[in-house]
Residue, then its C-alpha position, 0 to 999 in steps of 0.5 A: x775225430x772224437x770217436x777216433x782220437x779221444x775215446x779210449x776203449x777199455x778193450x780191443x773187443x770194442x773196436x771189433x764190435x764197432x767194425x762188425x756193426x758197421x759191416x752188418x749195418x747194426x746200429x750201436x751207440x757212438x764211442x763218445x756216447x758209450x763213454x758218457x754212459x759208462x761214466x754215468x754207470x760208474x758214478x751211480x753204481x746201480x745194483x740192477x740195469x735193465x736194457x731194452x733193445x740190446x742189439x749187438x751188446x756194445x753198450x751192455x759191454x760198456x756198462x759192464x766194464x764201468x761197474x762189474x757189480x751191476x746185474x744187467x738184464x737185457x732184452x731185444x725183439x730181434x731173436x736172431x740178433x740175440x742168438x748171435x750174441x750168445x753163441 
C-alpha cells in the first residue's frame, strides 16, 4: 500500500523502471526506501556520492532528483547490466 498509494515519484520514468526491474528480475530499492534515500540526500546535499552496485540505476535517479548538484559516481560488477543503462 505504501509503495502504490503514498510514494510520489518525481517522474513517470520511475514507474517504467519499476516495471522493467520486475519483468527482468533486477533487484531495486522499494519506492518507499528510495523516497527516504532521496530525502536524506536532499537534506545533507553531498557534493559527491559513490554508489557501489548500481544495478538498473533506479536509486541513482532518486538521488539525482533530490540533489542535482551532487556528482554521482557509480560502479557495478555486472558489465552487461551497466552497458544496458548507458546505451
